[in-house]
Residue, then its C-alpha position, 0 to 999 in steps of 0.5 A: m536546508e530549506l527544501t528540507k524543512g518544507v518537506f517535513k513541514t508538508a508531511e506534518n501537515i499531511f499526518q495532523n490532517n489525516k490522523g485517523s485515517i492513517l492509522r486505519t491504513v496502518i492497522y489495515t496492512i497489517g491485518h492484511f499481512i496477517i491474513a494473507i500470511t495465514v491463509l498462504m500458509i494454510v492454503a499453500d503449505v509454504t513456510f512463514f518466510i515465503a508466506l511473509t514475502d508474497a503478502i508484503v510482495e503482492p500488493l505491492a505489485n498489485a499497487i503497480w498494476y492499479f496505477i498502470l491501469d488507472k494511467w490507461w483508463a484515464s488516458k482513454s476517458m479523456k480522448k471522449 
């Protein structure tokens, strides 16, 4: 129970200290989804649900790729 309280307190502190950034991030993400869906529907002539799936899955795949790339990059730069 104490661990749960600590996690929620930490999350609350992070939120309180970063409200503006979190709000801008949420707005940016929603905008990204809308733009990606619109572009896919126009350029690739796909249905809304296919475009929605890609608009969500593709950024997640890019996030994983970036994490792997960053870990590799950091491991190489630390050896110098």
